[in-house]
N, C-alpha and C positions, 0 to 999 in steps of 0.2 A: 504494500500500500504506500503510494508516493504522494506527498502533499505538493500541490502546485504552488510554487513560491519563487522568489528571486534567487534562492540558494540552490534550486534544483539543477541549474546548469552546471554547477560544480561536480555533480555526480557523473556527468557525461564527458568530462575533460580527461579521457583516458587514452585517446589516440593522438599521436603527435600532430597529424594534419588538422584534426578538429580543434585541438587545443590552440594550435597556431592561428587558425582562422578566428577563433574567439578573441584571442589577445590582440590580433590585428584590428578587429572591429572596435574593441574597447579603447585602443590607442589611436584610432584614426580620427584626426581632428575634424575632418569634414563630416563624418558620420555623427560624431558626438554633438557638433553644432547644429546639425539638422534635427537631431532628437531634442536638443534643448529648445530650438525654435518651434518644434511640433507642440511642445507643452506651452510655450508662450502663446501660440495661436489657440490651442484647444482649451487650456486651463485659464490663462490670464485674460485672453481677449474674448473667448466664447463662454467662459464659465463652465466648461465641461470637465470630465474626469481625465485621469492621466493617460497620455499616449506617448510618453517619452522613454528614457533609457531603462527605467524600472520595468515598464511594460515589455520592452524588447528582451530583457533578460528572462523575464517570466515566460514569455512565449517561446524563446529559444530552448529553455529547459524542458518545457512541456512538449515541444515538438520532438525533441530527441527521445524523450520517454515514450511517446506514442510510436515513433519509428521502431524502437527496440521491441515493443510488443507486437506491432503489425508485421515486421519482417519475418516473424516466425511462421506466418500464414501466407503472406503475399510478398512478391518481389517489388522493390522500388522500381520505378520506371527506368532509371539509369541502368540498373542491373538487367532488367528484362530486355531492354533494347540494346544491350551490350555496348553502351557508351561509357561505362565506368563500373566501379565495384561498390560494395556497401559503404565503405569509408567515404567515397565520393558522394554517395547519396546523403550521408550525414552532413557533409560539408555544405551541400546545396540546401538542405533543410535549415541548417544553422544560419547561412547567409540570408536566405529568404525570410526566416523568422525575425532575425535581428533588424533587418532593414525595411520590413513590410510597411511600417507606419511613418517613414520619414517624409512622405508626401504631405502630411498634415502641416509641415513647416511652410507650405505654400498656401493651402486652403483645405478645409475639411471636405468640401465638395470635390469629387473626383480625385481624392487623395491617393487612390491606388495607381492612377495614371501618373500623377505627379511623382510618386515614389519611384516609378520605373525609370523616368529620365534622370532623376537625381541619383539613383543607385547605379546606373550604367557605368559612369566613369569610376565610381568607387569599386565596383566589382572587377573592372578591368585591371586596376592596379593591385588589388588584393589577390586576385587569382594569378597574376603574373608572379607574385611572391610565393604563392602556394604551389604552383605548377610551372616552375621555370622550364624553358625550352620545350613546352608542350602547348604551342599556340592553338592548335585545333581543339584540344581539350579545354583550354581556357574559354574559348568561344562557346563550346557546348555547355559547359558548366554555368557560364554567365546567362545563357538563354534559359536554362532550367531554373536558375535562381530568380530571374526576372518573371518567369511564369508564376512562381510561388508568390511573388510580391503582387503581381497584377490580379491573380485569382483569389487573393485573400478576401476581397470585397464580397459581401454576401451574395449578390445576384450572379456572380461570374462562376461558370462551371469549371471545375478543376480537371485538367487533362493529364495529370500525373499523380501518382501516389504521394510524392513529395509535396506537391502543392496542396493536396487534400489535407495532409498532416498539418501544414502551417495554418490552413484555414480553421481547422478544428481547434488547434492549440490556441489560436487567437481568442476563441470563444471561451476557453477554460480560465482565462484571467478575469474572474468575476467575483472573487471573495471580498468581503468587507468594503463594499461600495465601488469595486473596480470593474463593474459590469461593462460590457462592450457597447451597449446602446449609450451614446453620449447623453448624459443628463446634466442639468444645471446644478452645480454644487450649491448646497444650502436651500434649494427649493424643495418643498414638500409636495410631491405628486406621485402618481403610480409608478413612474420610472425609478425615482429615488428610493421610495419605500421598498420596492421589489429588490433593487440593487443592494440596499443595506441589509436585507434579510438574509443574504447568503454569507455564511460564516466561514466555510472552507470548501475546497474542491480537491479531490484526490483522483489519481489515475491508478487503476488496478487491472488485473486480468479479469475479463468479464465472466459471468456465469454461463452464458450461452453464446458469447461472441469473444473475439480475441481481446477487445478493450472494453473496460468498464470505466465510466466517469461518474464518480460519486459526488453529489452536490448536497452539502448539509446546510440547512436553513434554520433560522431562529423561529420563523413562522412561514406558512404556506404561500405568502405573497411572492416569495422568490420564484415560484413556478413560472411567473410571467417572464423573468429573465431566461430561464431554462428553455422555454418554448419559443420565445421571440428571438433570442440571440444564439444560444448554443445549438439548438435543434435546427435553426435555419442554416447555420454553417455546416452542420453535419449533413444535412439533406442535399447540399450543393457541393459536397466534398468529393463525391465518388466513393466514399468509404462507409456509407450509412449502414450497409449490411454487416459491417465488422465492428460496430460500436453500439453499446447500450448505455443509457444514462439512467442513473438511479437517483431520484430526488428523495431527500430525507429531511425530517424535522427533528433536530436535536438527537441525531443518531438512529432514529426510528424510520424505517422505509415507508415512504408515502406513495411513491409511484415509480414504476420502471417503464422506460420508453426505449424500444417497444416493450410492451408487456409480454409476459410469458405466453399468454393465450394468443396474442397477436402473432408472436413468433411461430407458435405451433400451427396456426391457421395458414400462415404464409408458406411454411414447409409443406403442408398437406396440398395446398394449391399448386406449388411447384411440382410436386410428385405427380399429381393428376395431369398437369399440362405436359409433362415429359412423356407419360405413358400414352 
């Protein structure tokens, strides 16, 4: 059972290439200034919740945790398409997760598009350091990371496992008022009440699926965030059949999405359609 937090990324710094990528991002002046400005725009000027470096670290750790669980069942796109190995997939997921929200430094509207053109030169110089003398691989890795960044926005369909992972991980940063629907800080409405109801999010092996996401709430109003934010991302991730979400109130299970009955019905339907 793994808690989604800013410290989770440290668990995944076990491979030299992934560790190098993370430290390059943390030390990259341009990246850090974009993330700082993302919060100036989102928090200071719009009165919204955090979209800066803390969010980047949380989503990076959550993404790598999801990848570790999912790669036991499915191959990342890079491995499947024979353009890289599992370590390369981890690097792509990390780069996409860390940089996905830098477009907020331009504007919240179309921020996933702004993020792509801002990230392009950053990815070029980081990948040149990570994969020296491999120009073709640098280009492939850059495009995979840009797809992760572009597809993290809710309505965009993910075309790779890596992008789907970043999209879902983005939705897991929702504990203690960090929910991904931007809501006005200090304003009392359904968005803020629902966001503040979520006390912790954990990533585990699912009971019926490879991944389980446990969302513990102080009261059932947090269901709004689960269904409006996390489930909307899961449903557009391409990974919905591999993830179950368990909503809990103070440790007691309230609702499983999909429910066990729904899962059983789907399997029976698939069996009949095949026969």
